[in-house]
N, C-alpha and C positions, 0 to 999 in steps of 0.2 A: 244477693241474691245468691241462696243454698241450694241448689238442682241439684246436683250430684248426690250431697247428701238421702233426696227422699222416693229419689226415680235413676234405678240402680240402672241401665241406662240411656241415655240422656237421646242415644240420636236411634229407636225407636222410634217407636209411631208416639207413646205420646209425648214426648222428650222432645220426640223433631219438629211434633207440628208447632212447642212454646217455645223450642228456640226463636224456626222461622217464626212468630208471632213477634216475639222478640223484634227480632231484625228489621218486620214492618212496621215496629212501632209500637205495638202494643203494649202496656205498664198497666193497667191494671190486674191484679193478681185473680181475682173474682172468672178477670175473662180468660185467663191461663189456663188457667183449674179446670173452665169449663171444657174445652179442648184436649183434652186427654180423652183417658178411649174407654177409663173404669179400670182398666185388669192392673190398675198401682197397687199397691203392698201398702202404702201409703195413705194414710187418714186425709181428705178434703181439708181439715180445719193446718195439718200437719205443710199439705202443698200452702196453703195459699198464706200462711206463716214466710211460708222458704223462698216463696215467688215474693216478697216485701222489698226491694231494694231499687237503686238505683239504676238504669245503666242510659249512661248518657249515646250521643253520637260516631264519638268513640268505639265504646261496647260494639256498639252495635255491626259497622265497617268492620271490626274482625272479627264477630260471630257471624256474619254473614262472607268472611275469606275464606274462614274457617271449614262451615260449611260446603264451601263450593270445593274446593279442598275436599275435604273427602269426599262428595259424591263425585270428580275425575280419578279418585283414587280408586272407588267401588268400582267403577265404569270398567278402570285397566283390570282390574281383579278378573271382571265377566271376561272381557278377551284376551284373556289367554289361557281364565283355565279350559276353555276347549283342545286350544292349541298343548299345554300340558298330558289334557286325557290323548292326544294323535299323540303324542311321539312318546306315551310312557303305552302300546297298543303292546307293540311286537314283547312288549315283558310280563302281561297280564300273564300269562300261561305260563311259564315259571315262577311266577311267584304265587299261586295259585297251588306250584307241583308243593314247593315249600311251605308252601302252611298246610296243606293236607300233609306231607313229612313230619312237619312240629306237632302237631296235633297228635297222631296216631306213633309216633316214639319220641316224648318230653324227657325234656330234658330237668335233669336233678339235678340239687348238688348234696354230696352226702352229707345226713347230718352231725349233729356230732352228740359222741356219746352220752343215754342219758342218766344223770345220775344221782343216786340210790340217798332220795330224802331222811332211809332212818340210818344212813353212813358217816357215822361223826369223821367229818375231811378238818384235817384243822389251816386256817388264813397263815402266812403267812409271815413275819412279821415286816412289813417294804419300809419303816423308817427309816432313817437313814441315824449312824452308829454314836452319832451325837445324842439323839436323845436318848438309846438305850442309855439310859448310863455314862455314858464312856468304854464302856464293856466294848472290844472290839474284837468279833469270832474270828480265828486262824484261818489263814486262805487257805481254797480246798484246794 
């Protein structure tokens, strides 16, 4: 199976539905494709081809293990986000002032002088002296 080659994010709705069905024991590619939401860019035939393969009980176990860990991590992020927002609340006004100042006084890097395209400027020869026919210029 090569699901990641045809589904850009296997943890969104369609990919997750396919993975959950695989864990539950579904192996028929046509039935697995029927679980998609229809928003995938890959054509149906490509999806069916990508879903052909052998999934063993061990593969199902590992898939379930990974999906459970992903769910736990997503839940932890959902729990932490409000606390981070609360902890950053006292700094929001300072950040707003900094953003306001940055918009009105942009930091600009000085530009290099423009080269006149009509003026000939020879490029110095940077080859080692051995390549110049043994002629070594006198030290400056």
